[in-house]
C-alpha positions as CSV (number, residue, x, y, z in Angstrom):
1,M,-5.6,24.1,15.6
2,G,-8.2,25.6,17.9
3,E,-8.2,25.7,21.6
4,T,-9.1,22.4,23.3
5,I,-10.9,22.2,26.6
6,A,-12.1,18.9,28.2
7,G,-11.2,17.1,25.0
8,I,-13.4,19.4,22.8
9,T,-11.7,21.6,20.2
10,V,-13.1,25.0,19.4
11,P,-13.4,25.4,15.6
12,D,-10.4,27.5,14.3
13,S,-12.2,28.9,11.3
14,T,-12.6,32.6,10.4
15,L,-16.4,32.1,10.9
16,A,-16.0,30.8,14.4
17,K,-13.5,33.5,15.3
18,D,-15.9,36.2,13.9
19,A,-18.8,34.7,15.9
20,T,-16.7,34.9,19.1
21,A,-15.8,38.5,18.3
22,L,-19.5,39.4,17.7
23,V,-20.5,38.0,21.1
24,R,-17.5,39.6,22.9
25,D,-18.6,43.0,21.4
26,A,-22.3,42.6,22.3
27,T,-22.3,40.9,25.6
28,N,-20.7,40.8,29.1
29,D,-18.7,38.0,30.6
30,L,-21.7,36.3,32.0
31,I,-23.3,35.7,28.6
32,Y,-20.0,35.1,26.9
33,N,-18.9,32.4,29.3
34,H,-22.4,30.8,29.4
35,S,-22.3,30.7,25.6
36,R,-18.9,29.0,25.5
37,R,-20.0,26.5,28.1
38,T,-23.1,25.8,26.1
39,F,-20.8,24.8,23.2
40,F,-18.6,22.6,25.3
41,F,-21.4,20.9,27.2
42,G,-23.4,20.4,24.0
43,A,-20.3,18.9,22.2
44,L,-19.6,16.7,25.1
45,R,-23.1,15.3,24.9
46,G,-22.7,14.8,21.2
47,E,-19.5,12.9,21.8
48,R,-21.0,10.8,24.5
49,D,-24.0,9.9,22.4
50,G,-22.0,9.3,19.2
51,V,-23.7,12.1,17.4
52,D,-22.4,13.2,14.0
53,Y,-22.6,17.0,14.2
54,D,-21.0,20.0,12.5
55,P,-18.7,21.6,15.2
56,E,-18.7,25.0,13.4
57,L,-22.5,25.2,13.2
58,L,-22.8,24.0,16.8
59,Y,-20.3,26.7,17.9
60,V,-22.1,29.5,16.1
61,G,-25.5,28.4,17.5
62,A,-24.2,28.1,21.0
63,M,-22.3,31.4,20.9
64,L,-25.1,33.5,19.4
65,H,-28.1,31.9,21.1
66,D,-28.6,34.7,23.7
67,L,-27.9,37.8,21.5
68,G,-31.6,38.6,21.8
69,L,-31.1,39.5,25.5
70,T,-28.5,42.2,24.6
71,E,-29.3,45.9,24.2
72,K,-27.7,45.9,20.7
73,Y,-29.9,43.1,19.3
74,R,-33.1,42.9,21.3
75,S,-36.4,44.0,19.8
76,N,-39.5,45.3,21.4
77,D,-42.1,43.0,20.0
78,Q,-40.9,39.4,19.6
79,R,-39.3,36.6,21.6
80,F,-35.6,37.1,22.4
81,E,-34.9,33.7,20.8
82,I,-36.1,35.0,17.5
83,D,-34.0,38.1,17.8
84,A,-30.9,36.0,18.2
85,A,-31.9,33.4,15.6
86,N,-32.5,36.2,13.0
87,E,-29.1,37.7,13.7
88,A,-27.4,34.3,13.5
89,R,-29.0,33.6,10.1
90,K,-27.9,37.0,8.8
91,F,-24.4,36.4,10.1
92,L,-24.1,33.0,8.4
93,L,-25.6,34.2,5.1
94,D,-23.3,37.3,5.1
95,N,-20.4,34.9,5.5
96,G,-21.4,32.8,2.5
97,L,-23.0,29.8,4.2
98,S,-25.9,28.1,2.5
99,D,-29.6,28.7,3.3
100,E,-29.8,25.2,4.7
101,K,-27.0,25.7,7.2
102,A,-28.3,29.2,8.2
103,D,-31.8,27.7,8.8
104,T,-30.3,24.9,10.9
105,V,-28.7,27.4,13.3
106,W,-31.8,29.6,13.2
107,T,-33.9,26.7,14.3
108,A,-31.4,25.7,17.0
109,I,-31.5,29.1,18.5
110,A,-35.2,29.8,18.1
111,L,-36.1,26.5,19.9
112,H,-33.5,26.5,22.6
113,T,-36.0,27.3,25.4
114,T,-38.6,24.9,24.0
115,P,-38.5,21.7,26.0
116,E,-38.1,18.3,24.3
117,I,-38.9,19.2,20.7
118,P,-35.4,20.2,19.6
119,L,-34.0,16.9,20.9
120,H,-35.9,15.1,18.1
121,M,-34.5,17.4,15.4
122,G,-31.1,17.6,13.7
123,P,-27.9,17.1,15.7
124,E,-26.8,20.8,15.9
125,I,-30.4,21.8,17.0
126,A,-30.5,19.1,19.6
127,L,-27.0,19.8,21.0
128,V,-27.5,23.6,21.4
129,T,-30.5,22.8,23.6
130,R,-28.5,20.1,25.4
131,G,-25.8,22.6,26.2
132,V,-28.2,25.3,27.3
133,E,-30.2,22.9,29.5
134,Y,-27.0,21.5,31.1
135,D,-25.5,24.9,31.9
136,V,-28.7,26.7,33.0
137,M,-30.7,23.9,34.7
138,G,-28.3,21.1,35.2
139,V,-30.3,18.6,33.1
140,D,-28.6,15.2,33.1
141,F,-25.9,16.7,35.3
142,D,-24.1,13.4,35.9
143,T,-23.6,12.7,32.2
144,V,-20.4,14.9,32.6
145,S,-17.7,13.8,35.0
146,D,-16.7,16.1,37.9
147,A,-13.2,16.5,36.4
148,T,-14.5,17.3,32.9
149,R,-17.1,19.8,34.3
150,A,-14.4,21.4,36.4
151,E,-12.1,21.9,33.4
152,V,-14.9,23.6,31.4
153,V,-15.8,25.9,34.4
154,A,-12.1,26.7,35.0
155,A,-11.8,28.0,31.5
156,H,-15.2,29.8,31.6
157,P,-16.2,30.5,35.2
158,R,-19.7,30.9,36.5
159,P,-19.5,33.1,39.6
160,D,-23.1,33.6,41.0
161,F,-24.3,32.3,37.7
162,K,-27.8,31.3,38.8
163,N,-28.7,34.8,40.0
164,G,-26.8,36.4,37.2
165,I,-28.5,34.6,34.3
166,L,-32.0,35.1,35.9
167,A,-31.2,38.8,36.1
168,A,-30.1,38.9,32.5
169,F,-33.3,37.2,31.4
170,T,-35.4,39.7,33.4
171,E,-33.5,42.7,32.0
172,G,-33.8,41.4,28.4
173,L,-37.5,40.7,28.7
174,K,-39.1,43.2,31.1
175,H,-39.9,45.6,28.3
176,R,-41.8,42.9,26.3
177,P,-43.4,40.7,28.8
178,E,-46.1,39.6,26.4
179,T,-43.5,37.7,24.4
180,T,-43.2,35.2,27.2
181,F,-46.7,33.8,26.7
182,G,-46.5,30.0,26.5
183,N,-42.7,30.2,27.2
184,V,-40.6,29.1,30.1
185,K,-39.4,32.7,30.5
186,A,-42.8,33.7,31.9
187,D,-41.6,31.9,35.0
188,V,-38.7,34.3,35.3
189,L,-40.9,37.4,35.0
190,A,-43.4,36.0,37.5
191,H,-40.6,35.9,40.0
192,F,-38.8,39.1,39.2
193,L,-41.0,41.6,37.4
194,P,-43.5,43.4,39.8
195,G,-47.0,43.5,38.4
196,F,-46.4,40.9,35.7
197,E,-49.5,38.9,34.9
198,R,-48.9,35.6,33.2
199,G,-51.0,34.9,30.1
200,D,-53.5,32.1,30.4
201,F,-54.1,30.0,27.3
202,V,-57.5,28.8,28.6
203,E,-58.7,32.3,28.9
204,V,-57.4,33.1,25.4
205,V,-59.5,30.3,24.0
206,K,-62.6,31.2,26.0
207,N,-62.4,34.9,25.1
208,S,-61.7,34.5,21.4
209,D,-64.0,36.1,18.9
210,W,-65.5,32.7,18.0
211,P,-69.1,32.5,19.3
212,E,-68.7,28.8,20.3
């Protein structure tokens, strides 16, 4: 039986353990604890709403969703979400899971910073986003009781998390600022990357090669 925190049990499978080891090897405590909290808060939302979800797929999606910020897995030319999604898909396929399950986790990770759309998709996709939004932005904060929230945070602390996660976003994206066009992460670079100029969709349309 896996570890249980706040009534949510971590999957005890080899796949889940390997996902944990992968994240532990590639990230620091800040990202590891955030990823675990993402799983617990996503699962708690699923339980609250009576959602039928696959705990193992939710766990892998939550644990691997920020790999694209890490030095080991980040690219130079695409969104960090896609870096993480690609690695998660490879991880699942290498471990014998179906294309369908790998694509579910890919989508959950690729869309986890895209507001609203994931919430209308499959349960694991929606719950990864629910977990991320809860932990990073406090969305629907009161849907988790103070006692339950405290139990999760006691197991996976968040010292100075707000500043720490913003710094992690900046570090993981500052070498590829163009990938934040149309993305909430452009807000991060606008605050923390000197000289950053936000892309403007209206100007892109007006300055396209079309004559009219």
